[in-house]
N, C-alpha and C positions, 0 to 999 in steps of 0.2 A: 586409495579410494577409486576403485575401478568398477563399481557396481553398475549394472545395466538398468535402464529405465524402460518401462513399457510405454510404447507410443499409444496415447489414447485414441479411441475411435473418434470420428469427427464430432459426434454428438456429445462427447465428453470434453471437447476442447473449446469451452465457452469463452475463452479469454479474448478472442478476436470477433466473436459473433455479434457483438453489440455495437459495432461501428456503424456510422452512417455511410451511405455510398460515397459521398465526397471524401470522407476520412479514409475509407478503404482504398480509394483511388490514389490518394496522396501516399499512403503506406506502400503501395505497389509500384508507384511511378519509378521507372528506371530499374526495377528489381525483378520483374517477372521472369527474366531468364535465369535468375539465381535460385528460383524455386526448385527444390529437388523434385524430380518426376514422381516420386512416391507420394508427394504431398500436394500434387496439383488438384486432386479431387477436393481436398480440404479447402484449398484456396477458392475454388469455384463455389463450393457450398457457402463459405463465408461471404463471398461477393453477393450471393443470393440473399442471405440474411441482411446484408448491408442495405440492399435496395428496399427490403421490407421495413427495416428500421427507419429509413428516411420517410417513408410514407406514414408510418405510425407516429413519427415525431410531429409531423404537421398536424395530424388529427389531435394529438395530445395537447399541443400548444393552443389550438383553436378552442378546445373544450375546457381545459384546466389551467392554462398558463397565459392568459391574455396579457399579463404584465411583460411577457417576453417581447412583445411588439412595441413596448415603450422604449424610450431612450434609456440607457443605463442609469443616468442620473435621476430618472423619474421612477425607478423600480423600488419596491419596498426595501426598507433598511435591513441590514444584516444584523445578526446577533453580534455583540461586541465581546462576549466572554466565553467562546468555545474552549474546550480542553484539547490540546494537541499532545499526542503520545509520540515522542521522538526517540531515536536510537537507531543504531546500525541494524541491518538485517540480522536476525537470529540472536537478539538480545532479550527476548521475552515480551516484545511489544504486542504480539498477537494474543498471548495469554492474557495480558492485562486488558487489552481491548475487549476480549470476549467476556471477561469477568465483569467489567464495567457495563457492558451491554445488557446485563441481566437486570439493571436498574430501569424500571419503566419510565422514570422521570428523565432519563437521558436519551439523546437521539444520536444514533450512529448510522453510517451508511452500510446497508447489508449487501450481500453478494449480488442479488438481483439488481439493486439500484446502481451498483458500480459497473456491472457488466452490460446492463441495458439502461444507461442513464438518460437517454433521450426521451423515453416515453413511459417510464415506470408508473407515473400517475394514471395513465390510461390502461396499461397492460398488466401490471403486477397482480391484481386481484383475479385476472382471468387466466393468465399463462402460468404463474408460479405454481399453483396447486398440482398441475399435471406434468411439469417440465423438469422434475428432479433428475430425469435421465440425462440431462444436459451437463451434469456435473459428475466428476469421479467420486467414488465413495469415500476416498481419503485423499488428502493433499500429497502429491508425489514426493515432495522434499522431506516430509516429516511424519506422514501418516496421521495427521490431525484430521478431525472431522470436517467435512465439507457440507454446506447446505445453503440454500438461497437466503435463509433468514439470519445466518451468522454474519457478524461484522466483517467488512472487507476494506482493504486499502482504497482510499478515495483516489489514489493515483491512477488506478485502473479506470475509474470513471473519466478522469481527464484524458486518458489515452483514447477511450471510446468516444469522447466528445470531440476528438480531432486535434487536441493540443499536442505539440511535440513533447516527447518525454523520453528520458533514458530507458524507460521500460520497453520502448519499441525495439531496443536491442534484441529482445527475446525473439522477435519475428525473423530477423536475419542476423544471427549472432556472428557469422563469419565476416561481417563488415566491421566488427569491433563496436565500441561504445557509440550509441546513437544519441545525439542531442545532449551531450554532456554539459553544455552551457545552460540547460534547463534544470540543473541542480540548484545553483546559486541564484539564478534568475536575473541578477543585476547585470550579467554579462550579455544579455540579449538586448536587441534594439528596444527603445522606449515604447514604440507602438506595439511590439510583440508582448512586452511585459503588461501593458494595459489590457491587451486582449486576453492574456492569461488570467488576469485578475477578474475580468468580466465573466469569463466562462466558469471559473472556479466559484465566484460569488453566486452566479445564477444556479449552479448545481446545488449549493448549500441552501439557497432560498427555496428551491424545489423540494429539498428534503424536509425542511421544517414546515412548509406549507402543506405537505402531504401528511406528515405526522409530527407533532410538536415535541419539544424537549430541548434541553441544553445539549449542544453538539459536543460529541467526543469523537475526534478524528485521529486516525493513525495511518501514517505512511512514512517509511524511512526517508524518502527524498525531502520531506518537509524539514528534516533536521538541518538541511542546508539553507532553509528559507526563512529563518527567524526574522530578518529585517522586513521582508515582504509581508509575512503573516502579522507581524506587529503593526505594520502600517494599516492593514485591513481590519484588524481586530485589536484595538488599543487595550482592552482588558482581558486578552487571552491569557490562559494559563498553560504551562508547558511541563510535561513529565518526561525526563530524559533518562532512559535506561542504559546502563553500562554492564558489561560482562567480561569475564576473563578473555583477553584477546586470542589466546590459543584456541579456545573453544569457538569463538566467533569466526576465526579464519576457517577452520575445518568445516563448520556447519554452513558457512556462506559459500564456499567452493561447491559443496554438495548442492546447495540451493540453486545456484546458477546453472550447474550441469543439468539438474533436473528440469528447470524451466526451458533451457535451450533444447533439450531432447524432446520434451513432451509438447511444447507449444510453438516451436520454430517451424519455418517453412523450408528449412534446409538442415541436413545433417551437420551438426556443429563441429567446428575445429576447436578443441578444448585447450589448445596450447596457450592461449592468452588469458584464461580465466584466473589463474593464480596471480598474475601481475595486476589484473583488474581489481581483484579483492584487496591486494596489498595497497594499491594506490587509493582506492575509494575509501577504505577504512581510515587511512591517515587523513585524507581530504575531509571526510565528514567530521572526525574528531577535532581537527584544527578549526574547522568552520564553526562548530558549536562553541568552542572555547573563545573564539574571536567575536562572537555575536551574542552570546547569552547575557552579556552585560547590558544589552539594550532592554532586557526584561526586568521589571522590578523584582527584587529579591523574593518577595512573598508570593510571586507568581511563577517561579521556576523551581522545580524539585528534581533532584538527582536520585534515582532509585537504582540500587545495586541488585543485579539479577539474582545473585546467590542469596541475598537476604529476602528478596521478594518470594522466591520459590520455597524458602524455608518456612516463611510465615506470611502467606498471601493476605490473610485477613488483617494482620497488623499493618501491612503496607497499604492496603486499601483504606483502612481507617485513617491513616496519616494523610493520604491524598484527599479524602473527603473533608477532613478537618482543615487542611491547609487551604483548599480552594473553595470552601463553603459550598460543596456540591449538594449536600442534603443530609438526611438522617441515615447514616450508615447502618444503624441498628435495625432499621426497617427492612433491609435487604440482606443482612448478614447471614441469616439462616439459608436463604436462597443460594447465596454464593458458596456457603459451606457445603450444601448438598451438591452443587455442581463440581466443586473440588473433589468431593468424595467419589463422584462418578468417574473421575480421571485417575484414580489411584493406581490403576493397572497400566496406565500409559507408559511406554518405554521410549526414552529418548534415543536417538541415533548415537552410536559410538564410533569414533574415528581414531585412526592411528596416523600420526604425522611422521614423515621421514626426516632424517637428519638435515637434509638440504632445506626442507620447508621450515623446520624449526630455526635454522640459522638465518634464513631470510626474514622470518618474523622478528627475531631478536634484533636484527640489524635495522629493519625498516620501522618497527613499532616500539622500539625501546623506550622512547619518551612517554608513550601511552601506558606502558606497564607501570612506570614510575608515577605518572599522573593519577592513575586509577588505584594504585596501591596493590598491584598484582605482581607476583614473582615470576620472572622469566624462567 
């Protein structure tokens, strides 16, 4: 797996352009000397956007979000029954999220809202129509379609809202995993956990205040956070996707290589990526198995990737029935048409070396048995 990645031009690297100025300063604190000279212009431009975001945020809150100035306890109540799509990276969570987003009764966070989360109630209707140039035409890891209106991981919103996140690893990958304790969340100080809950809750309130609907949220890091999510949303439902670990490994290594090359501020040292994937997959799977019992059986559904892609409509019908989401028949034809438009999509193919296969068999053997896959 030695393919090269095209470094996007600054206007296609929207991943850090939505930060507030204080958040951008925190990201850069102590790291400015680590920025590769070739990427200094990117950093300066992102800093400029950060200043503009902070100004727009104040205006947005004054005009549309007066509740932000209330104490957290006095803010509007949250939905209690969102649907969380869980699973390791590259297990089909994006496809499921995109298909469910076709239901107008559901509310998802789109790319604009996640990359510019501070002020989208003010800016989305004005900026989004002409700013498509700020996104690449395809996602670098897998060539899937990209667009402001397509669903996106809410973890990127939390990053741009200034919360610590493992996703900040992407900015300076040569430092290794950043904020790994923000996977499980119980490991962080109580005050920091409370702050995380407030920021996350306020973002979701902003989403449903701007456009209503039952929330459907997708971010692989949420797979580690079932206890926290359960405490915030007592009636939440969880869909957990699993996939053949051999395919997950190869595709996830490719994913992180792509993100580090295309969105980092330094040329990445790739030597640690394999170990990172081996460790994080095991950590995520063990975490889900240890915490899924906190969720009532009728609100937790395991979906096997291979069965999902073989018959997406049957899988979605099961999800709708299990979680009382609505009338699936009303949107079945819309989803079928979307699936038909994807029929020519070609998944990436990877070849694993003997050393990689041996490491996977040694480190992930228990998960092959747990999920029923052959090594």
